[in-house]
N, CA, C and O atoms as a MOPAC input file, in Angstrom:
PM7 MOZYME 1SCF
protein

 N    -19.05800 1     5.97700 1     2.26200 1
 C    -18.49000 1     4.49700 1     2.49400 1
 C    -17.02300 1     4.62800 1     2.53000 1
 O    -16.37500 1     5.39600 1     1.81800 1
 N    -16.50700 1     3.74800 1     3.49200 1
 C    -14.95600 1     3.83900 1     3.68800 1
 C    -14.09800 1     3.23900 1     2.75500 1
 O    -14.19900 1     2.03200 1     2.53400 1
 N    -13.41500 1     3.80700 1     2.28500 1
 C    -12.42300 1     3.39000 1     1.20100 1
 C    -11.65100 1     1.90300 1     1.74600 1
 O    -11.34500 1     1.60800 1     2.90100 1
 N    -11.47400 1     1.15400 1     0.56600 1
 C    -10.58300 1    -0.18500 1     0.99300 1
 C     -9.13900 1     0.19700 1     1.03800 1
 O     -8.62100 1     0.84700 1     0.12900 1
 N     -8.43100 1    -0.24500 1     2.19700 1
 C     -7.16400 1    -0.46600 1     2.03700 1
 C     -6.34900 1    -1.62800 1     1.19400 1
 O     -6.90800 1    -2.65500 1     0.80900 1
 N     -5.34700 1    -1.41900 1     1.02200 1
 C     -4.66000 1    -2.62400 1     0.07400 1
 C     -4.95100 1    -4.09900 1     0.66200 1
 O     -5.25600 1    -5.01300 1    -0.10400 1
 N     -4.85300 1    -4.26800 1     1.90600 1
 C     -4.77400 1    -5.71600 1     2.23100 1
 C     -6.29900 1    -5.78200 1     2.27800 1
 O     -6.52800 1    -6.97500 1     2.08100 1
 N     -7.34300 1    -5.22200 1     2.41400 1
 C     -8.60600 1    -5.54000 1     2.11000 1
 C     -8.90800 1    -5.83700 1     0.70500 1
 O     -9.56600 1    -6.79700 1     0.30500 1
 N     -8.38000 1    -4.94800 1     0.01900 1
 C     -8.81800 1    -5.12400 1    -1.60300 1
 C     -8.01000 1    -6.34300 1    -2.09400 1
 O     -8.65800 1    -7.17100 1    -2.73400 1
 N     -6.73900 1    -6.57700 1    -1.90300 1
 C     -6.01800 1    -7.73300 1    -2.40200 1
 C     -6.05600 1    -9.05400 1    -1.58600 1
 O     -5.52000 1   -10.06200 1    -2.04800 1
 N     -6.75000 1    -9.06900 1    -0.24700 1
 C     -6.96400 1   -10.23300 1     0.48200 1
 C     -5.75100 1   -10.94300 1     0.50700 1
 O     -5.68700 1   -12.09300 1     0.07300 1
 N     -4.64000 1   -10.26300 1     1.05000 1
 C     -3.18700 1   -10.90200 1     1.04000 1
 C     -2.97600 1   -11.52700 1     2.41300 1
 O     -1.97600 1   -12.24200 1     2.48900 1
 N     -3.66000 1   -11.41300 1     3.43400 1
 C     -3.60900 1   -11.92400 1     4.74000 1
 C     -2.42200 1   -11.58600 1     5.46200 1
 O     -1.97100 1   -12.37600 1     6.29200 1
 N     -1.85200 1   -10.44800 1     5.21800 1
 C     -0.70500 1    -9.92400 1     5.94600 1
 C     -0.94300 1    -9.12200 1     6.81400 1
 O     -0.02100 1    -8.71600 1     7.52000 1
 N     -2.30400 1    -8.65800 1     7.00300 1
 C     -2.74500 1    -7.55400 1     8.09600 1
 C     -2.25800 1    -8.18800 1     9.40600 1
 O     -1.92200 1    -9.37000 1     9.33400 1
 N     -2.17700 1    -7.58800 1    10.55200 1
 C     -2.04500 1    -8.16300 1    11.82900 1
 C     -3.10300 1    -9.31700 1    11.94900 1
 O     -4.22000 1    -9.02100 1    11.52600 1
 N     -2.95900 1   -10.43800 1    12.39600 1
 C     -3.68600 1   -11.31100 1    12.54400 1
 C     -4.12500 1   -12.10100 1    11.42700 1
 O     -4.95800 1   -12.98200 1    11.64400 1
 N     -3.71000 1   -11.92500 1    10.32000 1
 C     -4.15500 1   -12.33100 1     9.17100 1
 C     -3.33100 1   -13.59800 1     8.87700 1
 O     -2.20500 1   -13.75700 1     9.34800 1
 N     -4.03800 1   -14.63100 1     7.95300 1
 C     -3.55600 1   -15.85900 1     7.79500 1
 C     -2.16600 1   -16.17800 1     7.10100 1
 O     -1.52000 1   -17.22600 1     7.05600 1
 N     -1.97300 1   -15.16400 1     6.67800 1
 C     -0.19800 1   -15.36500 1     5.87900 1
 C      0.87600 1   -14.90200 1     6.82800 1
 O      2.06900 1   -15.17600 1     6.68900 1
 N      0.32500 1   -14.12300 1     7.88100 1
 C      1.39300 1   -13.55800 1     8.85000 1
 C      2.47800 1   -14.27000 1     9.20900 1
 O      3.61000 1   -13.81800 1     9.03600 1
 N      2.22800 1   -15.58100 1     9.80400 1
 C      3.05400 1   -16.70500 1    10.07000 1
 C      4.08000 1   -17.08500 1     9.02800 1
 O      5.22400 1   -17.41800 1     9.33500 1
 N      3.62200 1   -17.02500 1     7.74800 1
 C      4.47200 1   -17.24700 1     6.54700 1
 C      5.29800 1   -16.21600 1     6.01700 1
 O      6.45900 1   -16.48500 1     5.71000 1
 N      4.84500 1   -15.08200 1     5.87400 1
 C      5.14200 1   -14.10000 1     5.23500 1
 C      5.42400 1   -12.70800 1     6.12100 1
 O      5.97200 1   -11.73900 1     5.59500 1
 N      5.05500 1   -12.70600 1     7.32000 1
 C      5.12900 1   -11.63800 1     8.11000 1
 C      3.79800 1   -10.58900 1     8.04400 1
 O      2.80900 1   -10.80300 1     7.34400 1
 N      3.96400 1    -9.53400 1     8.83100 1
 C      2.98900 1    -8.54800 1     8.62100 1
 C      3.34700 1    -7.29900 1     7.86900 1
 O      4.27800 1    -6.54600 1     8.15300 1
 N      2.50900 1    -7.16800 1     6.89100 1
 C      2.98000 1    -6.23000 1     5.66500 1
 C      3.16500 1    -4.93400 1     6.19100 1
 O      2.29100 1    -4.46100 1     6.91700 1
 N      4.20100 1    -4.28700 1     5.91900 1
 C      4.85000 1    -2.80700 1     6.31700 1
 C      3.79700 1    -1.66800 1     6.11200 1
 O      3.75600 1    -0.64000 1     6.78900 1
 N      2.94600 1    -1.99100 1     5.08000 1
 C      1.74200 1    -0.96200 1     4.69300 1
 C      0.97300 1    -0.91000 1     5.85700 1
 O      0.53300 1     0.18900 1     6.19400 1
 N      0.67600 1    -2.11300 1     6.68400 1
 C     -0.57300 1    -2.16900 1     7.47500 1
 C     -0.13300 1    -1.51800 1     8.85800 1
 O     -0.96900 1    -1.19600 1     9.70200 1
 N      1.40700 1    -1.32400 1     9.05400 1
 C      1.72000 1    -0.65500 1    10.28800 1
 C      2.56000 1     0.65700 1    10.02100 1
 O      3.17500 1     1.20700 1    10.93500 1
 N      2.55600 1     1.12700 1     8.73200 1
 C      3.22500 1     2.62600 1     8.42000 1
 C      2.56000 1     3.84800 1     9.08000 1
 O      1.98900 1     4.60600 1     8.29700 1
 N      2.54200 1     4.09500 1    10.08900 1
 C      1.88500 1     4.75300 1    10.67300 1
 C      2.21100 1     6.49300 1    10.11600 1
 O      1.44000 1     7.37900 1    10.48400 1
 N      3.15500 1     6.74700 1     9.41000 1
 C      3.47800 1     7.97500 1     8.80900 1
 C      2.61700 1     8.28000 1     7.45900 1
 O      2.50700 1     9.43300 1     7.04200 1
 N      2.09800 1     7.32400 1     6.89800 1
 C      1.23300 1     7.56100 1     5.98700 1
 C     -0.40900 1     7.30000 1     6.33500 1
 O     -1.32900 1     7.01000 1     5.57000 1
 N     -0.40300 1     7.47900 1     7.52600 1
 C     -1.98200 1     7.46000 1     8.08000 1
 C     -2.77400 1     8.43800 1     7.39100 1
 O     -2.31600 1     9.57100 1     7.24700 1
 N     -4.10200 1     8.08400 1     6.87300 1
 C     -4.98600 1     8.80100 1     6.36000 1
 C     -4.64700 1     9.44400 1     5.15800 1
 O     -5.46800 1    10.23300 1     4.68900 1
 N     -3.50300 1     9.23200 1     4.53200 1
 C     -2.99300 1     9.56800 1     3.00000 1
 C     -3.80100 1     8.86700 1     2.18400 1
 O     -3.76200 1     7.63800 1     2.23900 1
 N     -4.65800 1     9.51400 1     1.30100 1
 C     -5.46000 1     8.91200 1     0.14100 1
 C     -6.63100 1     8.21500 1     1.02000 1
 O     -7.27200 1     7.26400 1     0.57400 1
 N     -6.84900 1     8.74300 1     2.25200 1
 C     -8.09200 1     8.20200 1     2.95800 1
 C     -7.74700 1     6.91000 1     3.43400 1
 O     -8.68200 1     6.16100 1     3.72000 1
 N     -6.72400 1     6.55600 1     3.55600 1
 C     -6.13100 1     5.15900 1     4.03400 1
 C     -6.03400 1     4.93800 1     5.42500 1
 O     -6.11700 1     5.99300 1     6.05500 1
 N     -5.86800 1     3.80300 1     6.20800 1
 C     -5.49700 1     3.47700 1     7.22400 1
 C     -3.99500 1     3.12100 1     7.21200 1
 O     -3.53100 1     2.27400 1     6.44900 1
 N     -3.16400 1     3.91700 1     8.23100 1
 C     -1.60100 1     3.59800 1     7.99700 1
 C     -1.15600 1     3.61700 1     6.50400 1
 O     -1.58200 1     4.52400 1     5.78900 1
 N     -0.35900 1     2.71000 1     6.01400 1
 C     -0.02000 1     2.90500 1     4.38000 1
 C     -0.84300 1     2.11900 1     3.56500 1
 O     -0.46900 1     1.70200 1     2.46900 1
 N     -1.97100 1     1.89200 1     4.05700 1
 C     -3.15800 1     1.19300 1     3.11600 1
 C     -3.77300 1     1.81100 1     1.69400 1
 O     -4.45000 1     1.26600 1     0.82300 1
 N     -3.34500 1     2.95000 1     1.79500 1
 C     -3.72600 1     3.46300 1     0.29100 1
 C     -2.51900 1     4.24700 1    -0.32400 1
 O     -2.67000 1     5.15100 1    -1.14600 1
 N     -1.38400 1     3.84700 1     0.11900 1
 C      0.01300 1     4.31900 1    -0.53200 1
 C      1.05100 1     3.39900 1    -0.49100 1
 O      2.24600 1     3.69500 1    -0.52200 1
 N      0.37500 1     1.77200 1    -0.38900 1
 C      1.46800 1     0.74200 1    -0.61800 1
 C      2.46100 1     0.86100 1    -1.59500 1
 O      3.43600 1     0.15600 1    -1.33400 1
 N      2.57900 1     1.68100 1    -2.90700 1
 C      3.43300 1     1.54800 1    -3.56400 1
 C      4.77900 1     2.22000 1    -3.26800 1
 O      5.84100 1     2.09700 1    -3.88000 1
 N      4.53300 1     2.84800 1    -2.35100 1
 C      6.02000 1     3.82900 1    -1.86600 1
 C      6.44300 1     2.90000 1    -0.71800 1
 O      7.49800 1     3.29900 1    -0.22500 1
 N      6.03800 1     1.96300 1    -0.22300 1
 C      6.40900 1     1.21100 1     0.93200 1
 C      7.33900 1    -0.15000 1     0.57500 1
 O      6.79300 1    -1.02500 1    -0.09800 1
 N      8.38400 1    -0.29700 1     0.90300 1
 C      9.07500 1    -1.54500 1     0.68500 1
 C      8.73900 1    -2.58800 1     1.56200 1
 O      8.41000 1    -2.36700 1     2.72700 1
 N      8.80900 1    -3.83400 1     1.01700 1
 C      8.21100 1    -5.13800 1     1.55900 1
 C      6.84700 1    -5.35600 1     1.35900 1
 O      6.38300 1    -6.21200 1     2.11100 1
 N      6.09700 1    -4.86700 1     0.61100 1
 C      4.63900 1    -5.32100 1     0.46700 1
 C      4.57900 1    -6.56000 1    -0.42300 1
 O      5.58900 1    -7.08600 1    -0.89000 1
 N      3.48600 1    -6.94200 1    -0.60500 1
 C      3.45200 1    -8.38900 1    -1.46600 1
 C      2.72000 1    -8.17300 1    -2.90900 1
 O      1.62400 1    -7.65900 1    -3.12800 1
 N      3.42300 1    -8.58300 1    -3.59200 1
 C      2.51400 1    -8.27400 1    -5.07200 1
 C      2.83500 1    -9.71300 1    -5.91600 1
 O      3.95900 1   -10.21300 1    -5.88900 1
 N      1.96100 1   -10.18000 1    -6.50000 1
 C      2.20400 1   -11.43300 1    -7.38300 1
 C      2.52200 1   -12.55400 1    -6.39000 1
 O      3.06800 1   -13.55800 1    -6.84700 1
 N      2.27600 1   -12.50400 1    -5.24500 1
 C      2.89500 1   -13.76400 1    -4.35100 1
 C      4.02400 1   -13.45400 1    -3.79200 1
 O      4.41400 1   -14.28600 1    -2.97200 1
 N      4.85600 1   -12.30800 1    -3.99300 1
 C      6.25000 1   -12.11300 1    -3.90100 1
 C      6.42700 1   -11.10500 1    -2.86800 1
 O      5.51800 1   -10.27900 1    -2.95400 1
 N      7.26600 1   -10.83900 1    -1.89400 1
 C      7.52100 1    -9.77100 1    -1.24800 1
 C      8.40000 1    -8.75300 1    -1.95900 1
 O      9.46900 1    -9.06500 1    -2.48400 1
 N      7.89000 1    -7.49500 1    -1.95200 1
 C      8.74500 1    -6.63800 1    -2.69000 1
 C      9.77300 1    -5.84000 1    -2.37700 1
 O      9.72400 1    -5.45700 1    -1.20800 1
 N     10.82000 1    -5.39100 1    -3.08600 1
 C     11.80000 1    -4.68000 1    -2.64400 1
 C     11.57100 1    -3.11200 1    -2.42500 1
 O     10.64800 1    -2.65100 1    -1.75400 1
 N     12.65000 1    -2.28000 1    -3.16000 1
 C     12.63900 1    -0.90400 1    -2.72100 1
 C     11.32300 1    -0.23600 1    -3.76900 1
 O     10.79000 1    -0.69400 1    -4.78000 1
 N     11.14300 1     0.83800 1    -3.11800 1
 C     10.27200 1     1.79500 1    -4.12400 1
 C     10.72800 1     1.81200 1    -5.52800 1
 O      9.91600 1     1.62700 1    -6.43400 1
 N     12.13200 1     2.04900 1    -5.79000 1
 C     12.60000 1     2.15400 1    -7.37600 1
 C     12.31000 1     0.84600 1    -7.91500 1
 O     11.75300 1     0.83100 1    -9.01200 1
 N     12.60000 1    -0.33700 1    -7.31700 1
 C     12.71400 1    -1.45700 1    -7.88100 1
 C     11.07200 1    -1.99100 1    -8.31500 1
 O     10.81300 1    -2.63800 1    -9.33000 1
 N     10.26500 1    -1.63000 1    -7.48000 1
 C      8.74000 1    -1.99600 1    -7.57300 1
 C      7.86100 1    -0.95000 1    -8.24600 1
 O      6.74600 1    -1.29500 1    -8.63700 1
 N      8.25400 1     0.22400 1    -8.40000 1
 C      7.10900 1     1.30400 1    -8.78000 1
 C      6.55200 1     1.03700 1   -10.20200 1
 O      5.36800 1     1.19900 1   -10.49700 1
 N      7.45400 1     0.63900 1   -11.00300 1
 C      6.76100 1     0.31500 1   -12.29100 1
 C      5.75300 1    -0.48100 1   -12.31200 1
 O      4.76000 1    -0.10300 1   -12.93300 1
 N      5.73500 1    -1.68700 1   -11.69700 1
 C      4.84300 1    -2.48100 1   -11.61400 1
 C      3.54600 1    -1.96100 1   -10.78600 1
 O      2.42600 1    -2.25200 1   -11.20800 1
 N      3.69100 1    -1.24900 1    -9.69400 1
 C      2.45900 1    -0.56800 1    -8.88600 1
 C      1.99100 1     0.39200 1    -9.79300 1
 O      0.83900 1     0.73500 1    -9.52500 1
 N      2.49000 1     0.96500 1   -10.80500 1
 C      1.72400 1     1.92600 1   -11.56800 1
 C      0.60800 1     1.11900 1   -12.43700 1
 O     -0.49100 1     1.58100 1   -12.74600 1
 N      1.00500 1     0.07400 1   -12.70900 1
 C     -0.07100 1    -0.90100 1   -13.44300 1
 C     -0.96400 1    -1.46600 1   -12.62800 1
 O     -2.10400 1    -1.69400 1   -13.03400 1
 N     -0.57700 1    -1.76700 1   -11.38100 1
 C     -1.52800 1    -2.20900 1   -10.36100 1
 C     -3.18700 1    -1.67800 1   -10.33200 1
 O     -3.61800 1    -0.52600 1   -10.36000 1
 N     -3.79000 1    -2.74600 1   -10.27800 1
 C     -5.41800 1    -2.57800 1   -10.30800 1
 C     -5.74800 1    -1.72300 1    -9.11100 1
 O     -6.59300 1    -0.83700 1    -9.23300 1
 N     -5.10900 1    -1.93900 1    -7.91100 1
 C     -5.40500 1    -1.33600 1    -6.69200 1
 C     -4.98600 1     0.25000 1    -6.66700 1
 O     -5.65600 1     1.10900 1    -6.09200 1
 N     -3.73400 1     0.50600 1    -7.40500 1
 C     -3.28200 1     1.92500 1    -7.50400 1
 C     -4.11500 1     2.61600 1    -8.53700 1
 O     -4.33900 1     3.82700 1    -8.50800 1
 N     -4.50600 1     1.90100 1    -9.33600 1
 C     -5.43600 1     2.65900 1   -10.53700 1
 C     -6.66100 1     3.11300 1    -9.71300 1
 O     -7.04600 1     4.28200 1    -9.72800 1
 N     -7.30600 1     2.05800 1    -8.93200 1
 C     -8.57000 1     2.26900 1    -8.12200 1
 C     -8.44500 1     3.68800 1    -7.08100 1
 O     -9.30200 1     4.56300 1    -6.95900 1
 N     -7.12600 1     3.61200 1    -6.39900 1
 C     -7.10400 1     4.77100 1    -5.32700 1
 C     -6.87400 1     6.06300 1    -6.16100 1
 O     -7.26700 1     7.10800 1    -5.64200 1
 N     -6.25000 1     6.13400 1    -7.46900 1
 C     -6.02700 1     7.28200 1    -8.15700 1
 C     -7.36500 1     7.59300 1    -8.86500 1
 O     -7.54900 1     8.78800 1    -9.09900 1
 N     -8.18000 1     6.86500 1    -9.18800 1
 C     -9.47400 1     7.35500 1    -9.65800 1
 C    -10.44000 1     7.77300 1    -8.79400 1
 O    -11.23800 1     8.65700 1    -9.10600 1
 N    -10.44800 1     7.04700 1    -7.40000 1
 C    -11.21800 1     7.31800 1    -6.40600 1
 C    -10.99500 1     8.86500 1    -5.67000 1
 O    -11.89800 1     9.61300 1    -5.29700 1
 N     -9.57900 1     9.09600 1    -5.58400 1
 C     -9.14900 1    10.16800 1    -5.09500 1
 C     -9.16600 1    11.46000 1    -5.94900 1
 O     -9.34400 1    12.58900 1    -5.49300 1
 N     -8.96400 1    11.15600 1    -7.20600 1
 C     -8.81600 1    12.15200 1    -8.38100 1
 C     -8.03900 1    13.25500 1    -7.80000 1
 O     -7.02800 1    12.92600 1    -7.18000 1
 N     -8.37500 1    14.73100 1    -7.90300 1
 C     -7.73600 1    15.65100 1    -7.63900 1
 C     -6.93000 1    15.71400 1    -6.29000 1
 O     -5.98100 1    16.48700 1    -6.15200 1
 N     -7.37200 1    14.83300 1    -5.27300 1
 C     -7.09300 1    14.74500 1    -3.83400 1
 C     -5.86400 1    13.58500 1    -3.97700 1
 O     -5.30900 1    13.28100 1    -2.92100 1
 N     -5.51200 1    13.07400 1    -4.93000 1
 C     -4.66900 1    11.93200 1    -4.75100 1
 C     -3.44200 1    12.41900 1    -4.38700 1
 O     -3.16100 1    13.51500 1    -4.87300 1
 N     -2.42700 1    11.77900 1    -3.48100 1
 C     -1.49600 1    12.26300 1    -2.95300 1
 C     -0.18900 1    11.47500 1    -3.90800 1
 O     -0.01000 1    10.25700 1    -3.90400 1
 N      0.59000 1    12.39900 1    -4.64600 1
 C      1.65400 1    11.68500 1    -5.32700 1
 C      2.74600 1    11.14500 1    -4.49300 1
 O      3.04100 1    11.52800 1    -3.36100 1
 N      3.38700 1    10.08900 1    -5.27100 1
 C      4.57800 1     9.36000 1    -4.62800 1
 C      5.42700 1    10.40200 1    -4.05200 1
 O      5.83300 1    10.35600 1    -2.89100 1
 N      5.69300 1    11.35100 1    -4.88500 1
 C      6.91200 1    12.07500 1    -4.42100 1
 C      6.41100 1    12.73600 1    -2.78400 1
 O      7.29800 1    12.82400 1    -1.93600 1
 N      5.29900 1    13.07800 1    -2.50100 1
 C      4.99000 1    13.56800 1    -1.27900 1
 C      4.89900 1    12.41600 1    -0.49000 1
 O      5.40100 1    12.54200 1     0.62700 1
 N      4.40200 1    11.32600 1    -0.75100 1
 C      4.27600 1    10.30300 1     0.15300 1
 C      5.59300 1     9.78700 1     0.60500 1
 O      5.68600 1     9.29000 1     1.72800 1
 N      6.74500 1     9.87800 1    -0.28400 1
 C      8.23600 1     9.64300 1    -0.01400 1
 C      8.55500 1    10.45900 1     1.19400 1
 O      9.02900 1    10.04500 1     2.25200 1
 N      8.21300 1    11.72400 1     0.86800 1
 C      8.76500 1    12.97300 1     1.99400 1
 C      8.27000 1    12.76100 1     3.22200 1
 O      8.85900 1    13.29600 1     4.16100 1
 N      7.14000 1    11.97700 1     3.47200 1
 C      6.70400 1    11.62500 1     4.67100 1
 C      7.12200 1    10.53400 1     5.39300 1
 O      6.84500 1    10.31200 1     6.57100 1
 N      7.97500 1     9.67700 1     4.46700 1
 C      8.52300 1     8.53700 1     5.06400 1
 C      9.69200 1     8.65100 1     5.97300 1
 O     10.02300 1     7.94200 1     6.92300 1
 N     10.34900 1     9.92000 1     5.35800 1
 C     11.61600 1    10.28900 1     5.76800 1
 C     11.76800 1    10.61200 1     7.28300 1
 O     12.86200 1    10.95000 1     7.73500 1

């Protein structure tokens, strides 16, 4: 079974064509190609915690440094970590791919 991406799990509506795009814009996780296939996701869909501008708690988030503590507590982050187990790609490796 295919693993869910963050926009599918969170139902934020910020994926291209989503219901919240006109109000909040397309989420950068949906279009971040440098992280495609990381943690078995599409684009940044299973690495959203390292991407600036994602939506959390109804608010667009800022930098990695500003948001990461909240991301570590996120139910989606925990699920990805559990599903990937030993294959989980850590934030330090994901950030290198974004440079």
